[in-house]
N, C-alpha and C positions, 0 to 999 in steps of 0.2 A: 503493499499500499504506499503510495507517494506521501512524503512529508514535507510540509513547507519548512524552509530554513529558519532557524531561531537566531535572532540578532544577538542574543546573549551567548557567550561561549567562555567556559572557564579555561583560560589559556594556562599552559603550564611553565611557559619560559620565565626565567628571571628578567627583570628590567630595572628601570630607575624608580618605579612606584611599585607598591605591593600588589599581589594578586587579588582578584575579586571573585571569591567563591560564590557558589549558587546561592548560599544562605543569605547574601546581601542583595540578591538581584532586585527586589522591590525598591531598595534605596538607590541603586544605580539607575533604575528606570525613571524614578522621579527626577533624578538629575538630568539624565540625557534628554528627557522629554520637555525639559524647561528650556524655552527658547532664550530667555533672558540670561540664564546662567551659561548656556553654550556661547552666546555672543561675547561672553566675558571670560571665557575658559581659557587658561593659559596652558597651551599644548607643550608637553615635554620633548626633549630630542629624540630622535629615532635611533635605533641601533642598525648600523650597516654591516652587511657581510656579503661575501662573494660566494657563489656557487659555480664551481668549475667542472665542466663537462668535456673530458678528453674524446676527441673525435678522430676516427679513422675512415677518411673519406677520399674519394677520387678528386685529385688536384692536377692542375697543369703546370709542368716544369719545362719552360722554354719549348713548348710544342709537344712535349711527351706527357701523356696522361698515365698516373699511377696512383694507386692507393697509399696514403700516407698520413702520419700524425701532423704533418707540416704542409704548408701551401705557399705559393708564390704570389706575393702581394706587393704590387708596384716595384717589381724588380728585387724584392727582398724576400728571403725565406723566413717565414714567421710560423708560429704554432697555430694548429687548427682548434686549440682548445676554446670552447665557447664559455665566456664568463658572464654570468647573470647576476647583476647587482639587485639585492634584496634589502629593503629597509622595513623594520617592523616597530610598532608603536607601543607605548606602555599599555597596560590593561585598561585603565579608565579611558584613555585616548581611543583605543581600539573599539571599545563599546561605543563611543560617540560616533566614529566612523561607521560602525556597523549598523547602528540604529537609523542614522539618516540614510544610509543606503538602502536598507530593506523596507523601512517604514514611511519614508518621506519621498526620496528621489525616484526610487524604482517604480513605484505606482504611478507617478507622473509620466516618467519615461514610457512605461508599457502602454498607458492610455494614449499617448502620442503615436506610438506604433500601430495601435489597433485602428486608427483611422485609414490605414493603407495596408490590407493584408499582404500584397506583394512585398513592400518594404519590410514588414514584420517577419515574413518567412526567409528574408535575405540575411538577417542578422542572427547568428546562432550562439556566439560565446557569451558566457556570463549571464545567461538568462535561464528561467525555469520554464521550459516549454513542454507541455504535456505530450505523452505518447498518444497514439490513436485509441488505445484502450483505456485512457485516463488513469492508468494504475501507477504510473511513474513518470519521471521527467527524462527527456531526451539527454543523451551525452554524445561524446564525440563519434562513437560507433554509429548512432543513428544519423548524424550529420554527414559522415563520410558515405554511409549506404545511399543516402539521398542523392549525393552527387554522382555515385557510380551507377545507380538506377537510371539517372538522367542521361548518362553517357550511352548506356545500353539502349535507352529509348530512342535517342538521336541517331545511334549507329555511327555515322560518319560526321565527326566533329573534332574540334580542337580544344583542349583544356589548358588554359592559361593560369598559372599559379604565381601570384605576385606577393612579395613580402615588403612591408614597410620597414625602412632601415631606422634602428634605435627608436622604436615606436614610443615608449612610455618617457624616455629622456628627452624627446624632441617636441613634446606638446607645446603649442604656443599658448601663453597665458591669457593674453587678451581675447583670443577667439574662445578658449575654454570658458572663460567668464561669461561671455555673451551667450554662448551655447547653454550653459548651466542655467542662466536667468531665463532664457527662452522656454526651456522645458518646464520651468516652474510656473511659466505664464507671466513672467515679470519682465520689466526693462532693466532693472538691476537686481542684484542679489540682496535679499533680507540680511540683517545683521548677523543672524546666527550662521547662515549659510556662507556669508562673507569671511566669517571667522575660520570656517573649515576650509574655504578657498585659500586664505593666507597660510594656513597650517600646511597645505598640500603643495603650495608653490614656493613659499619662502621658508621652507623647512631647514632645521639644523639636525645634526646627526653626529653619532660618535661611532668610531669603527670597532667592531667587535674584538679584533686583535689587539686594539689598544687597551682593552679592559684585561688583557692577560698580562699581568704586571709581574708575575713571578716566574721568570725563565720561560716566557712564552706560554704560560699556564695561568689559569685563574688562581686567585688568592684563596684556596679551599679553607683555610683557617678562618679568614674574615667572613666568607660565605657561610660557613657552619655557625659562627657567632650570631650572624644576623638571623639565621634560620631558627635558632633557639629562641630568639626574641619574636619569632613569628613573622619575619620579614623575608620574603623571597626576592631579594633586591640585591644589587651590586653595591649600592651605598645606603647609608642610614636614612639620607634625605637628599633632595635635589641640590640643596646648599653644599652638601658634601661632595657632589659632583663637580659644581662650579668651583669650589675651593681647592679641588685636587689638580694634579698635573696633566689630567687627561684633556686632549684637545677636542673642543666641540666645533665641528665643521659646519659651514652653511652651504646651501645649494649655490654653486658657482657656475652652472652650465648655462652659457649664453649662445644666442643666435647670432647671426651675421651682422645685425644691427646693434649688437651689445646688450640686448634685452635678455633677462632671465628666461629660462625655458625648462620644461620638463616637470614631471610629477614622480613621486617615489613608486616603485613597483613592489607590491607587497602589503599595502595597506587595504584593509576591507572596502574602502571607497575607490580605490584606483580603477577597478574594473568598469564600474558604471560611468566613471568620468570619461574613460577612454571611448565607451560606446557613444556617450553624449557628444564628445568631440567629433566623432566620425559620422554624426547624423546628417549633416549637410552633404557630405561626400556620398553617403548611401542613397539619399534622396535623388542626388544628380544622376547616379549610375542607373537607378531604377527608371527615372524619367527618360534619359537620353539613349540607353542601351537596351535595358530589359523591355520596356514598352515599345519602342520604336523599331528595334532590330532583333527581337526575340532572343536576346543574349541571356543565359542563365547565370545568375550572380548569387554568390554566398561569401560572407566575411565572417571569419572566426577570429576575433580580435584583429591582429595585424596580418593574418593569413587570408588572402583574397583569391578565390577561384572563379573563373568565368569559362563558360562553354559557348562556343560560337562556330560559325562556318570558317573553313580554311581562309576564304576570301575576306573574312572580317578582322583577321589579326591585328593589322596595322590600325585599323579604326579603333578597335578596343584598347590596344596599348597606348596609342597617342592620347585618347580621351582620358584614361585613367592617370596617365603621368601628368596631364595638364590640371586634372582636378586635385590630385595629390600635392602638387606644387602650390596650388592656390590655397590649400589647407595647411601650408607651412611644413610640409613633410617631404619625404624623399623615397623613391622606390629602390629597393635593394637589387640592382641590376643582376649581381652574381647569382642571386637566388631565384631569379625569374626562370620558370620552367614552361616550355611549350611541348605538349604531347598531343600527336595526332592519333586519333582512333578511326580505323576502318576495317571492313571485311576483307580478309585474305585467307584462302583455303577453308572457306566456309565457317570461319570464326572470327570473332571481333579481336583485333590485335592492336598493340601500341607501338608508336614510333616517336622517338624523341626528335624534335626539330631544332637542328643546330643553328648557330648564328649565320652560317652561309646558306641556310634553307635546306641543306641536306638532311637526310633521314637516317636515323639509327635504331634498327629494329629491335623490339623487345626491352626497351628501357621504359620502366613503368611510371604512372603518375604516382607521386608521393603526397599524401594528403592526410592529416590528422593521425599520423602513426601507422598508415596502411599504404601498401603498394598495390596499385590496380593495373592489371595487364589487359584488361578487356575480357579475357577468357577466364581469369582466375583473380582472387583477392588474397593477398598475404599480409601478415604483419610486417612492419618495416624491419629490415634485416639488422639495422643498428640497434633497434629496441630489443631484438631477441639476443644480440651479442651482449648488449648490456645486462640482460638478465643472466646469462651464463657467467658473465665476468663477476657479477656481484655474488653468484653462488660460489664461485672458486675462491674468491677473496674472503668470504665468510668462513669457509672450510679452513683456509690457510690460517686465518686469525684465530680460530678455534684450536688449531694445532699449536700455535705459539703459546696459547693459555695452558694447554695440556702440558707442554714442555716445561713451563714455568712451575706448575704443580709438581711434576716428577722431581725437578731440581730442588724445590723447596723442601719437599717431604721425603726425599731420597727414595723415590719409587722406581721400580723397573718398568711397571706398566701403568697405563692410565686411560680410562674409557673417554670416548667423545659422547656427549649427550645429543643423540640423533634427532629427538623429538621436534625440537625447534627447527632444524635444518629441514625436516620433512614438511613441517607446516609452512615453511617459507618458500621452499623451492621444489616441491613435488605435488603430485595429484592428491596426496593425503591431506593437504592443506587447502584444497580447493573449496571446501564448504565452510560457510560461516558457522560460528559457534560462540559460546560464551566461555571466557577463561578466567580462572581465578587469579586475583592480583591483590596488592595491598598498597596503601599510601601512608606514610609516617608524616605527621604534622606536629609541630611544637605549640603547645598551649601553656602560657605562663611558665616557659622554660622546661616544660615536661613534655616528653615524647609520647604521642599517642598514635597507635597504629590502627588503621581502619581497613578491614578486609572487605572487598566487594568483587564482582565480576564485571568484566569488560567485554564488549563485543569484538570478536576477531572477524574481520570482513572478507577473509579469503585472501589469496595471493595472486600473483600475475597470471598464473594459469587459469584461475577463475575468470579473470578478465578476458583472456584469450579464448577459453571455451564458450563463454557467453557471446563474444564477438563473432565466433565462428557460427554459432546458432543464429544469431540475429541476422547475420548477412548471408546466411545459407551458404556458407563457404567452408565445407569439410576440409579444404587443403590447409586451412589454418590449424586444425588439430593435428594433421600430418607433420606440420613444421615442428611440433613439440613432442612428437612421439618418442624421441630418444632422450628426453630430459631425465628419466629415472636412471638410465645406464650412465649418463654423463655425470650425475651425482654420485653414483656408487664408485665409479672410476676415479673421480676426484678424491673421494674419501680414502681410496686404497693407496693413493700416493704417499700418504703419511702414516706414521707408526701409532695407530690407535688400537688398544688391546681388544676392542669389541667389533673390529671391522675385519670380515673374512677376507683373506688374501687369496689370490688365484694361485693354484699349485703349478 
């Protein structure tokens, strides 16, 4: 049964202000729903961290294409690693962002979209869209299936996939402010919304690595002392942060005219603001391409896919590039994909259209984590590789732990605990279930342990099997048929006393 998102979330991470448990939800709601208080609220600095994704992909090296962890950019060989900058707010600030997103801004945005069904169907990311049976909300599997089914229906067409360069860090503040007010039905932002606008555009932040003050690690002694006082924070108060040697940075990203730009990626409000910002672009595409030229258009955040006739490629690309520039953004040329679909040997096949307009056979359309060949749908190969890489790294990490135990207690043998491995990386963890767990909190400097159950929602295989069923693509399950063998062979590489070795 589908469940509406709850704006209140008991977040577990430490920050500069204390956690807000479910017990004080009513007090928090009274505060966040008070427009006068929000218009005067002082937002705390964010915490900045980088998520690095090592990528092994096809790159061009002076005319030669080969797979590598590096790429040639402007004549220099640089790393292929994708760095995603995430900024997250204190608990009370996150509640404010979340409440305004779900209870105030989103209903207005959705009402705006419902006036045009074609426009509403075109925007898929960060929205709760019901499935046809009204039992749940659609996810990326449903959105990808919709695009692939449209290709099958059209049979002979071209899929253009475009990506906006540095999307969140490039949003123009003046345009965002006007678009935000327009969705609310105002000419200017009300005081409470304007305070949120300032907090998301003129934000300050502290780097997470700067908080690791003890030989690149957190000061566990200090954190433990604060926990005993019932404070899950890095400092006793914001004043202590200001008085410390930690540098508080400010948003310094500027456009060509020297004006500040960009919003943080990671805040509960960031997603809806991105959709609001792109609303004029969405309307222009629907009006000029969808309704006039029968172009199929879908936008998932900054990933844009369009289906058109081969003769319309230039028309579509030129229009999109012009509109993107008008919206103070830029299309990532190197990520643009052109895939031709047509029947060959009585089946629908795919061809990558190169820059010189030549065709490369059987290069699939990559969209929302799937590869579509026309005659089959597969999970993206790099996502599958990531699953197996995490599996092997987890086993290796457990082996190091076992070796430490053997050395500490002078043991000849030590077992590996397989249950968690099976739950995370095998078909045995496919089903959701309730797992026993505990949480220790300090009340009046005394530890109190609470035992409860949490829901385990299944692993990556659950997602893959469901995608296979939803897309009617049994070939996805075949991709994962060797996962058990790979897991067992990985464990056999290490010296665990309870893992059978081949004779």
